[in-house]
C-alpha positions in Angstrom: 0.1 0.0 0.1 2.9 2.2 -0.7 1.3 5.7 -1.8 -2.0 4.9 0.4 0.3 4.4 3.6 2.0 7.4 3.0 -1.1 9.9 2.9 -2.7 7.8 5.4 0.3 8.2 7.8 0.7 12.2 6.8 -3.2 12.7 7.5 -2.5 11.1 10.9 0.1 13.3 12.1 -1.4 16.4 11.0 -4.9 15.3 12.9 -2.6 14.6 16.3 -0.2 17.3 16.0 -0.1 19.9 18.6 -0.5 23.5 18.4 2.9 24.8 17.7 4.6 28.2 18.5 4.4 30.8 15.8 7.6 33.2 14.9 8.3 36.5 12.9 9.4 35.6 9.4 11.3 39.2 10.0 12.9 38.7 12.9 12.3 35.6 14.2 11.1 36.7 18.1 7.7 35.1 19.3 6.3 38.1 19.9 3.6 37.7 17.1 0.1 37.8 17.4 -3.1 37.8 15.2 -4.1 41.5 14.4 -7.9 41.6 15.7 -10.5 39.2 16.5 -12.4 39.6 12.8 -9.1 37.1 11.6 -10.2 33.7 10.4 -13.6 34.4 10.0 -14.5 37.7 8.1 -10.9 39.1 6.8 -7.5 36.9 6.0 -5.5 36.6 8.8 -2.7 39.3 9.4 -0.1 38.7 12.5 1.8 41.5 13.9 4.8 41.3 15.3 5.6 43.4 18.4 9.6 43.8 17.9 9.8 44.9 14.4 6.8 45.9 13.2 5.6 43.4 10.9 2.4 42.9 9.4 1.6 40.2 7.4 -0.2 36.7 6.3 3.0 34.6 7.0 4.4 33.0 10.0 7.1 30.5 11.0 6.1 27.7 13.2 9.3 25.2 14.9 8.5 21.7 14.9 10.3 19.0 17.0 11.6 16.5 14.6 10.8 12.7 15.2 13.8 10.3 15.8 13.7 7.6 12.9 13.7 4.5 14.4 14.9 1.5 12.8 17.0 3.5 10.3 21.0 3.2 10.2 
C-alpha cells in the first residue's frame, strides 16, 4: 500500500499534531499575534510582530523533529 500508506501516515500526523509556537518571519521573535478578532472568519489573517513591526499573513512555525527509529 505504498502511496496510500504514506498519505494515511501524513493525515494521521496532521490530525494529532499539537499546536506549535509561531514566530515572526522577519526577526524570528515569538512576540507575534493575530491583528484582530475578525481574523479567521471575516478577513484574511494578519499577524503583527511587537518587536520589529512586521504585519502580514506569513508566520514561521517550529516543530520538533521525530526520531527515525530503525534507520541506520
